[in-house]
C-alpha positions as CSV (number, residue, x, y, z in Angstrom):
1,M,-1.6,-10.8,-23.3
2,H,-0.2,-9.6,-19.7
3,I,2.4,-11.6,-17.9
4,I,2.1,-12.2,-14.0
5,F,6.0,-13.4,-13.4
6,V,6.6,-14.2,-9.7
7,L,10.2,-15.1,-8.7
8,V,9.9,-17.1,-5.4
9,G,12.7,-18.1,-3.0
10,D,14.3,-17.8,0.5
11,P,16.3,-14.5,1.3
12,G,19.6,-14.8,-0.5
13,T,18.9,-17.1,-3.6
14,S,19.3,-14.3,-6.0
15,K,15.8,-13.5,-7.2
16,T,16.6,-9.7,-7.7
17,L,19.3,-10.6,-9.3
18,S,17.7,-13.0,-11.6
19,F,15.5,-10.3,-12.8
20,Q,17.9,-7.8,-13.3
21,I,19.7,-10.4,-15.7
22,L,16.7,-10.5,-17.6
23,R,16.1,-7.0,-17.7
24,N,19.3,-6.1,-18.7
25,N,19.2,-8.4,-22.0
26,M,15.5,-7.5,-22.6
27,C,16.2,-3.6,-22.7
28,Q,15.8,-1.2,-25.4
29,S,19.3,-1.3,-26.4
30,E,20.0,-4.9,-25.9
31,I,16.4,-6.9,-27.4
32,D,18.3,-7.5,-30.8
33,N,21.2,-9.1,-29.2
34,F,19.0,-11.2,-27.0
35,K,17.1,-12.4,-29.9
36,T,20.2,-13.3,-31.5
37,K,21.1,-15.2,-28.9
38,L,17.9,-17.2,-28.6
39,N,18.2,-17.8,-32.3
40,K,14.6,-16.0,-32.8
41,K,15.0,-12.9,-35.1
42,S,11.3,-13.3,-36.2
43,I,9.9,-13.6,-32.7
44,D,7.6,-10.6,-31.6
45,L,9.9,-9.7,-28.5
46,K,9.3,-6.1,-27.1
47,P,12.1,-4.6,-24.8
48,L,10.8,-4.1,-21.3
49,H,10.0,-1.0,-19.6
50,V,10.4,-1.8,-15.9
51,V,8.9,0.3,-13.2
52,S,9.9,-0.7,-9.7
53,F,8.4,-0.4,-6.4
54,Q,10.5,-1.5,-3.4
55,C,8.3,-2.8,-0.8
56,T,8.8,-2.2,3.0
57,Q,6.9,-3.2,6.1
58,N,5.7,0.8,5.8
59,S,4.3,0.3,2.4
60,K,0.7,2.0,1.6
61,S,-1.5,1.3,-1.2
62,H,-1.3,4.5,-2.8
63,G,2.6,4.1,-3.6
64,I,1.4,1.0,-5.3
65,K,-1.5,2.6,-7.0
66,E,0.9,5.6,-8.3
67,R,3.5,2.7,-9.7
68,W,0.6,0.9,-11.4
69,K,-0.4,4.2,-13.1
70,Q,3.1,5.2,-13.9
71,T,3.5,1.7,-15.5
72,T,0.3,2.1,-17.2
73,S,1.3,5.2,-18.7
74,H,3.7,3.4,-21.0
75,L,1.0,1.3,-22.7
76,E,0.7,4.2,-25.5
77,S,4.2,3.2,-26.8
78,E,3.9,0.1,-29.0
79,L,7.8,0.1,-28.9
80,V,8.0,-1.3,-25.4
81,K,6.3,-3.8,-23.2
82,P,5.6,-2.0,-19.5
83,L,6.3,-4.5,-16.5
84,L,5.4,-3.6,-12.8
85,L,8.1,-5.0,-10.3
86,L,7.2,-5.3,-6.8
87,D,10.4,-6.1,-5.0
88,E,10.3,-7.7,-1.6
89,I,6.4,-7.9,-1.7
90,G,6.5,-10.4,1.4
91,L,7.8,-7.4,3.5
92,A,4.5,-5.4,2.2
93,E,2.6,-8.2,3.5
94,H,3.4,-7.2,6.9
95,S,2.9,-3.5,6.6
96,K,-0.1,-2.2,9.1
97,Y,-1.5,-0.4,6.3
98,S,-2.5,-3.3,4.3
99,P,-1.1,-2.2,0.9
100,L,-1.8,-5.3,-1.0
101,K,-5.7,-5.2,-0.8
102,V,-5.2,-2.5,-4.0
103,L,-3.7,-5.4,-6.0
104,H,-7.3,-7.3,-5.6
105,R,-8.7,-4.9,-7.9
106,L,-6.0,-3.9,-9.8
107,L,-5.4,-7.7,-11.1
108,E,-9.3,-8.3,-11.8
109,K,-8.3,-7.0,-15.5
110,P,-4.9,-5.9,-15.7
111,K,-3.8,-3.7,-18.6
112,I,0.0,-4.2,-17.8
113,S,2.3,-7.0,-17.3
114,F,3.3,-7.6,-13.3
């Protein structure tokens, strides 16, 4: 199963900070502590391997495709759950290069969490 995880909110509402807290708790070195906090030691929860792309008004589709490819390269590892983070995706929406169109094809049958 692959997760599409969307944090939406006004500027300054700590979306990126919230994700950083999640990423810090679910990294390789902290995953066991996180499971203990959840009281779910037996849950099949893998550490996240996050690949980030900072979107801007100048973003291009090849940048998103490259990060997607980089994220999928971690699928071979059964030790981590690869996840692609597109931060400030709303800025890319205003790019004259229309970089988000590439997501239509990539999200048809995603192999990674996004």
